[in-house]
TORMAR-662688 format. One record per residue (C-alpha): residue in one letter; x, y, z. Coordinates in Angstrom, 1 decimal, decimal comma. Layout:
<code A c1 X c2 Y c3 Z>
...
END
This chain:
<code M c1 -33,2 c2 -5,0 c3 -17,7>
<code K c1 -36,2 c2 -7,2 c3 -18,2>
<code H c1 -35,7 c2 -10,9 c3 -17,9>
<code E c1 -37,7 c2 -13,0 c3 -20,3>
<code H c1 -38,6 c2 -16,6 c3 -19,7>
<code T c1 -38,1 c2 -18,9 c3 -22,7>
<code H c1 -39,2 c2 -22,1 c3 -21,1>
<code E c1 -42,7 c2 -23,5 c3 -21,5>
<code R c1 -44,7 c2 -25,2 c3 -18,8>
<code R c1 -44,7 c2 -29,0 c3 -18,9>
<code Y c1 -48,0 c2 -30,7 c3 -18,4>
<code D c1 -47,1 c2 -34,1 c3 -19,7>
<code L c1 -44,8 c2 -35,4 c3 -17,0>
<code P c1 -44,9 c2 -39,2 c3 -16,7>
<code F c1 -47,2 c2 -39,8 c3 -13,7>
<code R c1 -49,6 c2 -42,5 c3 -12,7>
<code W c1 -52,8 c2 -41,1 c3 -11,1>
<code P c1 -54,4 c2 -43,4 c3 -8,7>
<code A c1 -57,7 c2 -45,1 c3 -9,5>
<code P c1 -59,7 c2 -44,6 c3 -7,5>
<code P c1 -58,3 c2 -41,3 c3 -6,4>
<code F c1 -57,4 c2 -40,3 c3 -2,9>
<code S c1 -60,1 c2 -38,3 c3 -1,1>
<code V c1 -59,6 c2 -35,2 c3 1,0>
<code V c1 -62,1 c2 -34,7 c3 3,9>
<code L c1 -62,3 c2 -31,5 c3 5,8>
<code V c1 -64,4 c2 -31,6 c3 9,0>
<code E c1 -65,8 c2 -28,2 c3 9,9>
<code P c1 -63,2 c2 -26,0 c3 8,2>
<code E c1 -63,2 c2 -22,4 c3 9,4>
<code I c1 -60,8 c2 -20,3 c3 7,2>
<code P c1 -62,0 c2 -19,7 c3 3,6>
<code P c1 -58,5 c2 -19,3 c3 2,0>
<code N c1 -57,4 c2 -22,6 c3 3,4>
<code T c1 -60,5 c2 -24,4 c3 2,0>
<code G c1 -60,0 c2 -22,6 c3 -1,3>
<code N c1 -56,3 c2 -23,6 c3 -1,5>
<code I c1 -57,3 c2 -27,2 c3 -0,7>
<code A c1 -60,0 c2 -27,1 c3 -3,4>
<code R c1 -57,4 c2 -26,0 c3 -5,9>
<code L c1 -55,1 c2 -28,8 c3 -4,8>
<code C c1 -57,9 c2 -31,3 c3 -5,3>
<code A c1 -58,6 c2 -29,9 c3 -8,8>
<code A c1 -54,8 c2 -30,3 c3 -9,6>
<code T c1 -54,7 c2 -33,9 c3 -8,3>
<code G c1 -58,2 c2 -35,2 c3 -9,3>
<code S c1 -59,0 c2 -35,8 c3 -5,6>
<code P c1 -62,6 c2 -35,5 c3 -4,5>
<code L c1 -63,2 c2 -32,9 c3 -1,7>
<code H c1 -65,6 c2 -33,7 c3 1,1>
<code L c1 -66,8 c2 -30,9 c3 3,4>
<code V c1 -68,3 c2 -32,2 c3 6,6>
<code G c1 -70,4 c2 -30,5 c3 9,2>
<code H c1 -70,8 c2 -26,8 c3 9,8>
<code L c1 -68,6 c2 -24,6 c3 7,7>
<code G c1 -67,1 c2 -21,5 c3 9,3>
<code F c1 -67,9 c2 -19,4 c3 6,2>
<code H c1 -70,5 c2 -19,1 c3 3,5>
<code P c1 -69,7 c2 -21,2 c3 0,3>
<code T c1 -69,9 c2 -18,0 c3 -1,7>
<code D c1 -67,3 c2 -16,2 c3 0,4>
<code R c1 -65,0 c2 -14,1 c3 -1,9>
<code N c1 -61,9 c2 -15,2 c3 0,0>
<code L c1 -62,8 c2 -18,9 c3 -0,6>
<code R c1 -63,5 c2 -18,2 c3 -4,3>
<code R c1 -60,3 c2 -16,2 c3 -4,7>
<code A c1 -58,1 c2 -18,9 c3 -3,2>
<code G c1 -59,6 c2 -21,5 c3 -5,4>
<code V c1 -59,0 c2 -19,2 c3 -8,4>
<code D c1 -60,9 c2 -20,4 c3 -11,4>
<code Y c1 -60,7 c2 -24,1 c3 -10,7>
<code W c1 -64,0 c2 -24,5 c3 -8,9>
<code D c1 -65,6 c2 -26,3 c3 -11,9>
<code E c1 -62,8 c2 -28,9 c3 -11,8>
<code V c1 -63,4 c2 -29,9 c3 -8,1>
<code N c1 -65,6 c2 -32,8 c3 -7,3>
<code I c1 -67,1 c2 -31,4 c3 -4,0>
<code H c1 -69,4 c2 -33,3 c3 -1,7>
<code R c1 -71,2 c2 -32,0 c3 1,4>
<code H c1 -72,0 c2 -34,2 c3 4,4>
<code V c1 -73,8 c2 -33,2 c3 7,6>
<code S c1 -71,6 c2 -35,3 c3 9,9>
<code I c1 -68,6 c2 -37,6 c3 9,8>
<code D c1 -70,9 c2 -40,5 c3 10,2>
<code A c1 -72,9 c2 -39,4 c3 7,2>
<code Y c1 -69,7 c2 -39,0 c3 5,2>
<code L c1 -68,5 c2 -42,6 c3 6,2>
<code E c1 -71,9 c2 -44,0 c3 5,3>
<code A c1 -72,2 c2 -42,2 c3 1,9>
<code A c1 -68,6 c2 -42,4 c3 0,7>
<code K c1 -67,7 c2 -45,8 c3 2,2>
<code P c1 -63,9 c2 -45,2 c3 1,8>
<code P c1 -62,0 c2 -48,5 c3 1,7>
<code R c1 -59,6 c2 -47,0 c3 4,3>
<code F c1 -59,3 c2 -43,7 c3 6,0>
<code Y c1 -56,8 c2 -41,8 c3 8,1>
<code L c1 -57,3 c2 -39,2 c3 10,7>
<code F c1 -54,7 c2 -36,5 c3 11,0>
<code S c1 -53,9 c2 -35,0 c3 14,4>
<code T c1 -51,1 c2 -33,8 c3 16,5>
<code R c1 -52,2 c2 -36,5 c3 18,9>
<code G c1 -51,1 c2 -39,2 c3 16,4>
<code E c1 -48,5 c2 -41,6 c3 17,7>
<code R c1 -47,5 c2 -42,8 c3 14,2>
<code S c1 -46,0 c2 -40,7 c3 11,4>
<code H c1 -47,8 c2 -40,4 c3 8,0>
<code F c1 -44,4 c2 -41,6 c3 6,6>
<code D c1 -45,1 c2 -45,0 c3 8,2>
<code A c1 -48,4 c2 -45,5 c3 6,4>
<code Q c1 -48,7 c2 -47,4 c3 3,2>
<code F c1 -51,3 c2 -45,4 c3 1,3>
<code Q c1 -53,5 c2 -47,2 c3 -1,3>
<code P c1 -55,7 c2 -45,7 c3 -4,1>
<code G c1 -59,1 c2 -44,8 c3 -2,7>
<code D c1 -57,8 c2 -43,9 c3 0,8>
<code A c1 -59,4 c2 -40,9 c3 2,5>
<code F c1 -57,5 c2 -38,3 c3 4,4>
<code I c1 -59,6 c2 -36,7 c3 7,2>
<code F c1 -58,5 c2 -33,3 c3 8,7>
<code G c1 -60,2 c2 -31,3 c3 11,4>
<code R c1 -60,9 c2 -27,6 c3 11,8>
<code E c1 -58,1 c2 -25,1 c3 12,1>
<code S c1 -58,7 c2 -24,1 c3 15,7>
<code A c1 -59,3 c2 -27,4 c3 17,3>
<code G c1 -58,5 c2 -30,3 c3 14,9>
<code L c1 -60,6 c2 -33,5 c3 15,0>
<code S c1 -62,7 c2 -34,3 c3 18,1>
<code D c1 -61,4 c2 -36,5 c3 20,8>
<code E c1 -64,4 c2 -38,7 c3 20,3>
<code L c1 -63,5 c2 -39,4 c3 16,7>
<code L c1 -59,9 c2 -39,9 c3 17,4>
<code D c1 -60,7 c2 -42,3 c3 20,2>
<code A c1 -63,1 c2 -44,3 c3 18,1>
<code Y c1 -60,4 c2 -45,0 c3 15,5>
<code P c1 -57,1 c2 -45,0 c3 17,3>
<code D c1 -55,3 c2 -47,2 c3 14,7>
<code N c1 -56,2 c2 -44,7 c3 11,9>
<code V c1 -54,6 c2 -41,6 c3 13,6>
<code L c1 -51,5 c2 -40,3 c3 11,9>
<code Q c1 -49,4 c2 -37,2 c3 12,6>
<code I c1 -47,1 c2 -35,2 c3 10,3>
<code P c1 -43,7 c2 -34,9 c3 12,0>
<code M c1 -42,8 c2 -31,5 c3 13,3>
<code R c1 -40,8 c2 -29,8 c3 16,0>
<code T c1 -43,5 c2 -29,2 c3 18,6>
<code D c1 -41,1 c2 -27,2 c3 20,8>
<code N c1 -41,4 c2 -24,4 c3 18,2>
<code V c1 -44,9 c2 -24,8 c3 16,6>
<code R c1 -48,1 c2 -26,4 c3 17,9>
<code S c1 -49,5 c2 -27,3 c3 14,5>
<code L c1 -49,2 c2 -26,8 c3 10,7>
<code N c1 -51,5 c2 -24,8 c3 8,5>
<code L c1 -54,4 c2 -26,9 c3 7,3>
<code A c1 -53,8 c2 -26,4 c3 3,6>
<code N c1 -50,1 c2 -27,2 c3 4,0>
<code S c1 -51,0 c2 -30,4 c3 5,9>
<code V c1 -53,3 c2 -31,6 c3 3,2>
<code S c1 -50,7 c2 -30,9 c3 0,6>
<code I c1 -48,0 c2 -32,8 c3 2,5>
<code V c1 -50,1 c2 -35,9 c3 3,0>
<code L c1 -51,7 c2 -36,0 c3 -0,5>
<code Y c1 -48,4 c2 -35,7 c3 -2,3>
<code E c1 -46,8 c2 -38,3 c3 0,0>
<code A c1 -49,6 c2 -40,6 c3 -1,0>
<code L c1 -49,1 c2 -39,8 c3 -4,7>
<code R c1 -45,3 c2 -40,3 c3 -4,4>
<code Q c1 -45,9 c2 -43,7 c3 -2,8>
<code H c1 -48,3 c2 -44,7 c3 -5,5>
<code N c1 -45,9 c2 -43,7 c3 -8,3>
<code Y c1 -42,8 c2 -45,5 c3 -6,9>
<code K c1 -44,1 c2 -48,9 c3 -5,8>
END
């Protein structure tokens, strides 16, 4: 027996999008499907995507394109040669670095429109040099480290971005 869905998708939920939007920054991402999924997330939320440093894949990689589906034209993508170049060009009012080294939970941060969320590469995260330069900006997503050493990059970005959107909508 075939089950037919009779409900229609809702695109008009009451929601306040931040202005300026939150930005997602990936430093040296390595896995094409992660970056593609994050690009799709950025398209869905109106968040600019900044790709910093050496990419571990070619921008035309089919796995990258497939994960982003057909939303690439909707993503506001920027490329930067280094994190310093990103900070100089984008001049985010505030930024947060996400790392398993963080001593403060992302739930403790009070995110504001225009904040930038900076994530490191899948295999090594952000550099110690960067984390040490901005210790007050380092946050961690709570997890049971006795079971898992880290979360998937695309999942981490989703968790943080939607927490920031939740905070913005319920202030």
